[in-house]
N, CA, C and O atoms as CSV, one atom per row, in Angstrom:
chain,resi,resn,atom,element,x,y,z
A,1,UNK,N,N,-19.975,-84.897,-31.802
A,1,UNK,CA,C,-18.543,-84.711,-31.832
A,1,UNK,C,C,-18.054,-84.300,-30.449
A,1,UNK,O,O,-18.592,-83.373,-29.844
A,2,UNK,N,N,-17.058,-84.976,-29.962
A,2,UNK,CA,C,-16.495,-84.697,-28.652
A,2,UNK,C,C,-15.482,-83.562,-28.749
A,2,UNK,O,O,-14.704,-83.480,-29.699
A,3,UNK,N,N,-15.510,-82.700,-27.757
A,3,UNK,CA,C,-14.610,-81.543,-27.727
A,3,UNK,C,C,-13.547,-81.794,-26.671
A,3,UNK,O,O,-13.857,-82.215,-25.556
A,4,UNK,N,N,-12.298,-81.538,-27.022
A,4,UNK,CA,C,-11.216,-81.680,-26.055
A,4,UNK,C,C,-11.306,-80.542,-25.047
A,4,UNK,O,O,-11.304,-79.372,-25.430
A,5,UNK,N,N,-11.384,-80.877,-23.759
A,5,UNK,CA,C,-11.465,-79.830,-22.737
A,5,UNK,C,C,-10.215,-78.952,-22.731
A,5,UNK,O,O,-9.092,-79.453,-22.795
A,6,UNK,N,N,-10.424,-77.636,-22.653
A,6,UNK,CA,C,-9.287,-76.706,-22.607
A,6,UNK,C,C,-9.734,-75.431,-21.904
A,6,UNK,O,O,-10.657,-74.753,-22.355
A,7,UNK,N,N,-9.075,-75.113,-20.803
A,7,UNK,CA,C,-9.366,-73.891,-20.066
A,7,UNK,C,C,-8.939,-72.699,-20.913
A,7,UNK,O,O,-7.851,-72.704,-21.489
A,8,UNK,N,N,-9.788,-71.682,-20.990
A,8,UNK,CA,C,-9.510,-70.514,-21.821
A,8,UNK,C,C,-9.587,-69.257,-20.965
A,8,UNK,O,O,-10.667,-68.847,-20.538
A,9,UNK,N,N,-8.424,-68.649,-20.720
A,9,UNK,CA,C,-8.356,-67.437,-19.890
A,9,UNK,C,C,-9.143,-66.279,-20.490
A,9,UNK,O,O,-9.685,-65.455,-19.753
A,10,UNK,N,N,-9.213,-66.203,-21.817
A,10,UNK,CA,C,-9.943,-65.115,-22.467
A,10,UNK,C,C,-11.427,-65.214,-22.152
A,10,UNK,O,O,-12.060,-64.211,-21.824
A,11,UNK,N,N,-11.981,-66.400,-22.248
A,11,UNK,CA,C,-13.416,-66.597,-22.034
A,11,UNK,C,C,-13.777,-66.622,-20.556
A,11,UNK,O,O,-14.888,-66.237,-20.190
A,12,UNK,N,N,-12.873,-67.063,-19.708
A,12,UNK,CA,C,-13.217,-67.357,-18.320
A,12,UNK,C,C,-13.740,-66.181,-17.500
A,12,UNK,O,O,-14.536,-66.390,-16.585
A,13,UNK,N,N,-13.327,-64.976,-17.791
A,13,UNK,CA,C,-13.841,-63.821,-17.035
A,13,UNK,C,C,-15.374,-63.835,-17.103
A,13,UNK,O,O,-15.952,-64.061,-18.165
A,14,UNK,N,N,-16.010,-63.594,-15.980
A,14,UNK,CA,C,-17.461,-63.757,-15.851
A,14,UNK,C,C,-18.251,-63.076,-16.965
A,14,UNK,O,O,-19.099,-63.710,-17.593
A,15,UNK,N,N,-17.985,-61.800,-17.218
A,15,UNK,CA,C,-18.750,-61.099,-18.248
A,15,UNK,C,C,-18.469,-61.639,-19.643
A,15,UNK,O,O,-19.379,-61.717,-20.468
A,16,UNK,N,N,-17.220,-62.014,-19.920
A,16,UNK,CA,C,-16.902,-62.565,-21.243
A,16,UNK,C,C,-17.545,-63.928,-21.426
A,16,UNK,O,O,-18.033,-64.240,-22.512
A,17,UNK,N,N,-17.552,-64.734,-20.392
A,17,UNK,CA,C,-18.217,-66.039,-20.454
A,17,UNK,C,C,-19.710,-65.851,-20.712
A,17,UNK,O,O,-20.305,-66.565,-21.520
A,18,UNK,N,N,-20.302,-64.892,-20.025
A,18,UNK,CA,C,-21.730,-64.607,-20.193
A,18,UNK,C,C,-22.009,-64.112,-21.617
A,18,UNK,O,O,-22.992,-64.527,-22.231
A,19,UNK,N,N,-21.167,-63.243,-22.138
A,19,UNK,CA,C,-21.337,-62.739,-23.508
A,19,UNK,C,C,-21.260,-63.905,-24.494
A,19,UNK,O,O,-22.130,-64.042,-25.355
A,20,UNK,N,N,-20.239,-64.739,-24.380
A,20,UNK,CA,C,-20.081,-65.866,-25.303
A,20,UNK,C,C,-21.258,-66.834,-25.210
A,20,UNK,O,O,-21.752,-67.309,-26.232
A,21,UNK,N,N,-21.703,-67.127,-24.002
A,21,UNK,CA,C,-22.842,-68.033,-23.839
A,21,UNK,C,C,-24.099,-67.446,-24.468
A,21,UNK,O,O,-24.877,-68.167,-25.093
A,22,UNK,N,N,-24.298,-66.160,-24.309
A,22,UNK,CA,C,-25.460,-65.488,-24.904
A,22,UNK,C,C,-25.384,-65.527,-26.427
A,22,UNK,O,O,-26.381,-65.809,-27.092
A,23,UNK,N,N,-24.209,-65.246,-26.979
A,23,UNK,CA,C,-24.054,-65.237,-28.430
A,23,UNK,C,C,-24.128,-66.645,-29.028
A,23,UNK,O,O,-24.493,-66.807,-30.192
A,24,UNK,N,N,-23.785,-67.650,-28.241
A,24,UNK,CA,C,-23.832,-69.033,-28.730
A,24,UNK,C,C,-25.261,-69.481,-29.030
A,24,UNK,O,O,-25.477,-70.435,-29.777
A,25,UNK,N,N,-26.228,-68.791,-28.446
A,25,UNK,CA,C,-27.629,-69.169,-28.604
A,25,UNK,C,C,-28.302,-68.525,-29.811
A,25,UNK,O,O,-29.463,-68.823,-30.093
A,26,UNK,N,N,-27.599,-67.645,-30.532
A,26,UNK,CA,C,-28.219,-66.919,-31.643
A,26,UNK,C,C,-27.187,-66.654,-32.732
A,26,UNK,O,O,-25.982,-66.725,-32.494
A,27,UNK,N,N,-27.679,-66.348,-33.933
A,27,UNK,CA,C,-26.764,-65.974,-35.015
A,27,UNK,C,C,-26.078,-64.660,-34.699
A,27,UNK,O,O,-24.872,-64.518,-34.902
A,28,UNK,N,N,-26.848,-63.689,-34.198
A,28,UNK,CA,C,-26.284,-62.408,-33.775
A,28,UNK,C,C,-27.226,-61.762,-32.765
A,28,UNK,O,O,-28.431,-62.012,-32.754
A,29,UNK,N,N,-26.642,-60.935,-31.930
A,29,UNK,CA,C,-27.386,-60.249,-30.869
A,29,UNK,C,C,-26.930,-58.799,-30.876
A,29,UNK,O,O,-25.744,-58.524,-31.055
A,30,UNK,N,N,-27.856,-57.874,-30.683
A,30,UNK,CA,C,-27.452,-56.468,-30.680
A,30,UNK,C,C,-26.828,-56.090,-29.338
A,30,UNK,O,O,-27.126,-56.675,-28.297
A,31,UNK,N,N,-25.962,-55.101,-29.404
A,31,UNK,CA,C,-25.200,-54.628,-28.251
A,31,UNK,C,C,-26.120,-54.309,-27.073
A,31,UNK,O,O,-25.832,-54.684,-25.936
A,32,UNK,N,N,-27.222,-53.618,-27.347
A,32,UNK,CA,C,-28.134,-53.202,-26.276
A,32,UNK,C,C,-28.718,-54.408,-25.539
A,32,UNK,O,O,-28.889,-54.366,-24.321
A,33,UNK,N,N,-29.022,-55.471,-26.265
A,33,UNK,CA,C,-29.560,-56.683,-25.629
A,33,UNK,C,C,-28.517,-57.327,-24.732
A,33,UNK,O,O,-28.832,-57.784,-23.633
A,34,UNK,N,N,-27.278,-57.364,-25.198
A,34,UNK,CA,C,-26.200,-57.921,-24.382
A,34,UNK,C,C,-26.032,-57.089,-23.119
A,34,UNK,O,O,-25.912,-57.633,-22.021
A,35,UNK,N,N,-26.026,-55.772,-23.276
A,35,UNK,CA,C,-25.875,-54.890,-22.121
A,35,UNK,C,C,-27.016,-55.082,-21.130
A,35,UNK,O,O,-26.785,-55.193,-19.926
A,36,UNK,N,N,-28.235,-55.122,-21.631
A,36,UNK,CA,C,-29.406,-55.284,-20.761
A,36,UNK,C,C,-29.380,-56.644,-20.051
A,36,UNK,O,O,-29.697,-56.737,-18.865
A,37,UNK,N,N,-29.005,-57.682,-20.778
A,37,UNK,CA,C,-28.961,-59.025,-20.190
A,37,UNK,C,C,-27.916,-59.120,-19.093
A,37,UNK,O,O,-28.162,-59.725,-18.050
A,38,UNK,N,N,-26.751,-58.527,-19.321
A,38,UNK,CA,C,-25.692,-58.582,-18.322
A,38,UNK,C,C,-25.888,-57.562,-17.206
A,38,UNK,O,O,-25.368,-57.733,-16.103
A,39,UNK,N,N,-26.639,-56.503,-17.494
A,39,UNK,CA,C,-26.902,-55.486,-16.475
A,39,UNK,C,C,-25.679,-54.677,-16.094
A,39,UNK,O,O,-25.509,-54.302,-14.934
A,40,UNK,N,N,-24.818,-54.405,-17.084
A,40,UNK,CA,C,-23.618,-53.615,-16.830
A,40,UNK,C,C,-23.566,-52.449,-17.816
A,40,UNK,O,O,-24.367,-52.379,-18.748
A,41,UNK,N,N,-22.625,-51.545,-17.607
A,41,UNK,CA,C,-22.528,-50.337,-18.433
A,41,UNK,C,C,-21.992,-50.633,-19.834
A,41,UNK,O,O,-21.419,-51.692,-20.094
A,42,UNK,N,N,-22.198,-49.655,-20.731
A,42,UNK,CA,C,-21.626,-49.730,-22.083
A,42,UNK,C,C,-20.119,-49.936,-22.006
A,42,UNK,O,O,-19.553,-50.739,-22.748
A,43,UNK,N,N,-19.478,-49.206,-21.104
A,43,UNK,CA,C,-18.033,-49.281,-20.958
A,43,UNK,C,C,-17.580,-50.708,-20.645
A,43,UNK,O,O,-16.633,-51.207,-21.252
A,44,UNK,N,N,-18.251,-51.356,-19.709
A,44,UNK,CA,C,-17.877,-52.720,-19.311
A,44,UNK,C,C,-18.037,-53.671,-20.493
A,44,UNK,O,O,-17.152,-54.481,-20.766
A,45,UNK,N,N,-19.167,-53.573,-21.195
A,45,UNK,CA,C,-19.394,-54.433,-22.353
A,45,UNK,C,C,-18.319,-54.161,-23.414
A,45,UNK,O,O,-17.731,-55.098,-23.954
A,46,UNK,N,N,-18.065,-52.900,-23.706
A,46,UNK,CA,C,-17.075,-52.535,-24.721
A,46,UNK,C,C,-15.691,-53.077,-24.380
A,46,UNK,O,O,-14.985,-53.585,-25.252
A,47,UNK,N,N,-15.309,-52.969,-23.121
A,47,UNK,CA,C,-14.007,-53.445,-22.672
A,47,UNK,C,C,-13.871,-54.956,-22.898
A,47,UNK,O,O,-12.847,-55.426,-23.396
A,48,UNK,N,N,-14.905,-55.704,-22.530
A,48,UNK,CA,C,-14.862,-57.156,-22.694
A,48,UNK,C,C,-14.972,-57.555,-24.167
A,48,UNK,O,O,-14.347,-58.525,-24.598
A,49,UNK,N,N,-15.754,-56.818,-24.927
A,49,UNK,CA,C,-15.868,-57.107,-26.353
A,49,UNK,C,C,-14.538,-56.909,-27.071
A,49,UNK,O,O,-14.197,-57.672,-27.975
A,50,UNK,N,N,-13.794,-55.893,-26.674
A,50,UNK,CA,C,-12.489,-55.659,-27.304
A,50,UNK,C,C,-11.591,-56.875,-27.135
A,50,UNK,O,O,-10.921,-57.286,-28.083
A,51,UNK,N,N,-11.570,-57.449,-25.954
A,51,UNK,CA,C,-10.762,-58.644,-25.700
A,51,UNK,C,C,-11.241,-59.796,-26.582
A,51,UNK,O,O,-10.431,-60.501,-27.184
A,52,UNK,N,N,-12.562,-59.985,-26.654
A,52,UNK,CA,C,-13.114,-61.082,-27.449
A,52,UNK,C,C,-12.900,-60.881,-28.949
A,52,UNK,O,O,-12.621,-61.839,-29.669
A,53,UNK,N,N,-13.027,-59.656,-29.415
A,53,UNK,CA,C,-12.794,-59.349,-30.836
A,53,UNK,C,C,-11.313,-59.540,-31.168
A,53,UNK,O,O,-10.981,-60.130,-32.196
A,54,UNK,N,N,-10.426,-59.048,-30.306
A,54,UNK,CA,C,-8.987,-59.190,-30.539
A,54,UNK,C,C,-8.564,-60.662,-30.590
A,54,UNK,O,O,-7.606,-61.009,-31.280
A,55,UNK,N,N,-9.274,-61.520,-29.864
A,55,UNK,CA,C,-8.976,-62.957,-29.862
A,55,UNK,C,C,-9.660,-63.675,-31.025
A,55,UNK,O,O,-9.504,-64.886,-31.184
A,56,UNK,N,N,-10.414,-62.936,-31.835
A,56,UNK,CA,C,-11.199,-63.486,-32.951
A,56,UNK,C,C,-12.298,-64.438,-32.456
A,56,UNK,O,O,-12.639,-65.409,-33.132
A,57,UNK,N,N,-12.838,-64.152,-31.288
A,57,UNK,CA,C,-13.941,-64.957,-30.747
A,57,UNK,C,C,-15.295,-64.338,-31.077
A,57,UNK,O,O,-16.302,-65.039,-31.181
A,58,UNK,N,N,-15.307,-63.021,-31.239
A,58,UNK,CA,C,-16.550,-62.304,-31.534
A,58,UNK,C,C,-16.309,-61.372,-32.711
A,58,UNK,O,O,-15.236,-60.785,-32.852
A,59,UNK,N,N,-17.322,-61.249,-33.547
A,59,UNK,CA,C,-17.300,-60.327,-34.685
A,59,UNK,C,C,-18.399,-59.302,-34.459
A,59,UNK,O,O,-19.477,-59.634,-33.966
A,60,UNK,N,N,-18.123,-58.057,-34.823
A,60,UNK,CA,C,-19.141,-57.005,-34.700
A,60,UNK,C,C,-19.412,-56.405,-36.070
A,60,UNK,O,O,-18.540,-56.378,-36.938
A,61,UNK,N,N,-20.628,-55.926,-36.248
A,61,UNK,CA,C,-20.932,-55.141,-37.443
A,61,UNK,C,C,-22.040,-54.150,-37.100
A,61,UNK,O,O,-22.911,-54.415,-36.271
A,62,UNK,N,N,-21.976,-53.011,-37.762
A,62,UNK,CA,C,-22.966,-51.949,-37.523
A,62,UNK,C,C,-23.955,-51.944,-38.670
A,62,UNK,O,O,-23.622,-52.236,-39.819
A,63,UNK,N,N,-25.189,-51.601,-38.315
A,63,UNK,CA,C,-26.264,-51.558,-39.292
A,63,UNK,C,C,-27.190,-50.411,-38.930
A,63,UNK,O,O,-27.537,-50.223,-37.765
A,64,UNK,N,N,-27.583,-49.652,-39.930
A,64,UNK,CA,C,-28.529,-48.551,-39.690
A,64,UNK,C,C,-29.954,-49.089,-39.702
A,64,UNK,O,O,-30.355,-49.804,-40.621
A,65,UNK,N,N,-30.705,-48.736,-38.672
A,65,UNK,CA,C,-32.120,-49.086,-38.589
A,65,UNK,C,C,-32.863,-47.867,-38.074
A,65,UNK,O,O,-32.569,-47.356,-36.993
A,66,UNK,N,N,-33.821,-47.410,-38.853
A,66,UNK,CA,C,-34.626,-46.253,-38.466
A,66,UNK,C,C,-33.737,-45.046,-38.138
A,66,UNK,O,O,-34.001,-44.308,-37.189
A,67,UNK,N,N,-32.684,-44.860,-38.938
A,67,UNK,CA,C,-31.811,-43.713,-38.771
A,67,UNK,C,C,-30.781,-43.836,-37.658
A,67,UNK,O,O,-29.979,-42.924,-37.455
A,68,UNK,N,N,-30.792,-44.939,-36.944
A,68,UNK,CA,C,-29.827,-45.145,-35.852
A,68,UNK,C,C,-28.908,-46.315,-36.174
A,68,UNK,O,O,-29.341,-47.323,-36.733
A,69,UNK,N,N,-27.667,-46.174,-35.826
A,69,UNK,CA,C,-26.723,-47.279,-36.004
A,69,UNK,C,C,-26.858,-48.246,-34.835
A,69,UNK,O,O,-26.855,-47.841,-33.673
A,70,UNK,N,N,-26.973,-49.502,-35.154
A,70,UNK,CA,C,-27.005,-50.552,-34.122
A,70,UNK,C,C,-25.800,-51.447,-34.331
A,70,UNK,O,O,-25.431,-51.751,-35.466
A,71,UNK,N,N,-25.198,-51.862,-33.250
A,71,UNK,CA,C,-24.056,-52.760,-33.313
A,71,UNK,C,C,-24.533,-54.177,-33.024
A,71,UNK,O,O,-25.181,-54.442,-32.012
A,72,UNK,N,N,-24.197,-55.070,-33.932
A,72,UNK,CA,C,-24.571,-56.478,-33.806
A,72,UNK,C,C,-23.332,-57.297,-33.496
A,72,UNK,O,O,-22.248,-57.003,-34.001
A,73,UNK,N,N,-23.482,-58.308,-32.678
A,73,UNK,CA,C,-22.385,-59.155,-32.238
A,73,UNK,C,C,-22.692,-60.594,-32.610
A,73,UNK,O,O,-23.834,-61.045,-32.518
A,74,UNK,N,N,-21.666,-61.303,-33.028
A,74,UNK,CA,C,-21.840,-62.731,-33.301
A,74,UNK,C,C,-20.579,-63.477,-32.882
A,74,UNK,O,O,-19.473,-62.937,-32.919
A,75,UNK,N,N,-20.772,-64.709,-32.491
A,75,UNK,CA,C,-19.666,-65.568,-32.094
A,75,UNK,C,C,-19.051,-66.149,-33.367
A,75,UNK,O,O,-19.769,-66.660,-34.226
A,76,UNK,N,N,-17.738,-66.073,-33.489
A,76,UNK,CA,C,-17.062,-66.653,-34.656
A,76,UNK,C,C,-16.950,-68.166,-34.457
A,76,UNK,O,O,-17.213,-68.676,-33.367
A,77,UNK,N,N,-16.564,-68.868,-35.503
A,77,UNK,CA,C,-16.338,-70.313,-35.374
A,77,UNK,C,C,-15.226,-70.579,-34.361
A,77,UNK,O,O,-15.294,-71.537,-33.591
A,78,UNK,N,N,-14.205,-69.724,-34.369
A,78,UNK,CA,C,-13.109,-69.853,-33.399
A,78,UNK,C,C,-13.635,-69.654,-31.979
A,78,UNK,O,O,-13.270,-70.399,-31.069
A,79,UNK,N,N,-14.486,-68.657,-31.792
A,79,UNK,CA,C,-15.067,-68.382,-30.484
A,79,UNK,C,C,-15.983,-69.503,-30.020
A,79,UNK,O,O,-15.979,-69.878,-28.847
A,80,UNK,N,N,-16.763,-70.031,-30.944
A,80,UNK,CA,C,-17.677,-71.135,-30.601
A,80,UNK,C,C,-16.879,-72.361,-30.154
A,80,UNK,O,O,-17.227,-73.007,-29.165
A,81,UNK,N,N,-15.801,-72.678,-30.890
A,81,UNK,CA,C,-14.962,-73.823,-30.523
A,81,UNK,C,C,-14.283,-73.595,-29.170
A,81,UNK,O,O,-14.211,-74.509,-28.348
A,82,UNK,N,N,-13.790,-72.388,-28.944
A,82,UNK,CA,C,-13.140,-72.068,-27.666
A,82,UNK,C,C,-14.135,-72.163,-26.514
A,82,UNK,O,O,-13.799,-72.676,-25.446
A,83,UNK,N,N,-15.352,-71.676,-26.720
A,83,UNK,CA,C,-16.380,-71.757,-25.676
A,83,UNK,C,C,-16.704,-73.213,-25.366
A,83,UNK,O,O,-16.777,-73.591,-24.196
A,84,UNK,N,N,-16.896,-74.030,-26.384
A,84,UNK,CA,C,-17.210,-75.440,-26.157
A,84,UNK,C,C,-16.088,-76.146,-25.404
A,84,UNK,O,O,-16.347,-76.934,-24.495
A,85,UNK,N,N,-14.837,-75.863,-25.781
A,85,UNK,CA,C,-13.696,-76.481,-25.101
A,85,UNK,C,C,-13.603,-76.004,-23.655
A,85,UNK,O,O,-13.300,-76.792,-22.760
A,86,UNK,N,N,-13.863,-74.717,-23.424
A,86,UNK,CA,C,-13.811,-74.166,-22.067
A,86,UNK,C,C,-14.904,-74.783,-21.191
A,86,UNK,O,O,-14.647,-75.168,-20.050
A,87,UNK,N,N,-16.111,-74.872,-21.725
A,87,UNK,CA,C,-17.206,-75.474,-20.957
A,87,UNK,C,C,-16.927,-76.952,-20.673
A,87,UNK,O,O,-17.256,-77.451,-19.597
A,88,UNK,N,N,-16.326,-77.649,-21.631
A,88,UNK,CA,C,-15.956,-79.056,-21.409
A,88,UNK,C,C,-14.931,-79.162,-20.281
A,88,UNK,O,O,-15.001,-80.078,-19.461
A,89,UNK,N,N,-13.982,-78.228,-20.239
A,89,UNK,CA,C,-12.981,-78.229,-19.167
A,89,UNK,C,C,-13.625,-77.930,-17.811
A,89,UNK,O,O,-13.275,-78.555,-16.810
A,90,UNK,N,N,-14.553,-76.991,-17.771
A,90,UNK,CA,C,-15.254,-76.695,-16.511
A,90,UNK,C,C,-16.040,-77.918,-16.032
A,90,UNK,O,O,-16.063,-78.214,-14.837
A,91,UNK,N,N,-16.681,-78.624,-16.959
A,91,UNK,CA,C,-17.392,-79.853,-16.575
A,91,UNK,C,C,-16.404,-80.901,-16.039
A,91,UNK,O,O,-16.686,-81.578,-15.050
A,92,UNK,N,N,-15.247,-81.027,-16.699
A,92,UNK,CA,C,-14.235,-81.994,-16.258
A,92,UNK,C,C,-13.745,-81.633,-14.851
A,92,UNK,O,O,-13.627,-82.501,-13.986
A,93,UNK,N,N,-13.466,-80.358,-14.634
A,93,UNK,CA,C,-12.977,-79.914,-13.323
A,93,UNK,C,C,-14.005,-80.172,-12.241
A,93,UNK,O,O,-13.655,-80.638,-11.157
A,94,UNK,N,N,-15.257,-79.881,-12.512
A,94,UNK,CA,C,-16.291,-80.059,-11.479
A,94,UNK,C,C,-16.541,-81.528,-11.188
A,94,UNK,O,O,-16.939,-81.875,-10.075
A,95,UNK,N,N,-16.319,-82.390,-12.154
A,95,UNK,CA,C,-16.461,-83.847,-11.892
A,95,UNK,C,C,-15.340,-84.341,-10.997
A,95,UNK,O,O,-15.541,-85.270,-10.215
A,96,UNK,N,N,-14.148,-83.730,-11.095
A,96,UNK,CA,C,-13.017,-84.141,-10.263
A,96,UNK,C,C,-13.300,-83.885,-8.793
A,96,UNK,O,O,-12.862,-84.644,-7.928
A,97,UNK,N,N,-14.028,-82.820,-8.512
A,97,UNK,CA,C,-14.314,-82.469,-7.125
A,97,UNK,C,C,-15.523,-83.188,-6.554
A,97,UNK,O,O,-15.798,-83.073,-5.359
A,98,UNK,N,N,-16.242,-83.918,-7.373
A,98,UNK,CA,C,-17.470,-84.587,-6.908
A,98,UNK,C,C,-17.187,-85.900,-6.236
A,98,UNK,O,O,-18.112,-86.579,-5.793
């Protein structure tokens, strides 16, 4: 299925793009893994997640494991579609300059 290219300001920020790309590869990823992969603080991840959650691109849920609460993140269908459209637009833009 072909995706219509569409630039997405919400996803385009480097950390948000990285978060969405990471979540696109799995059903869900825990907060700590996202933080470790991006190499940024809890605050930075939380700030970007708020934007993605508010846009309905990412869903979060907490789960207790071994007495500790873990936060899990997953890309919504809306977020997955937006990411695919954004990546298609980036590919289109880079072909124009080639």
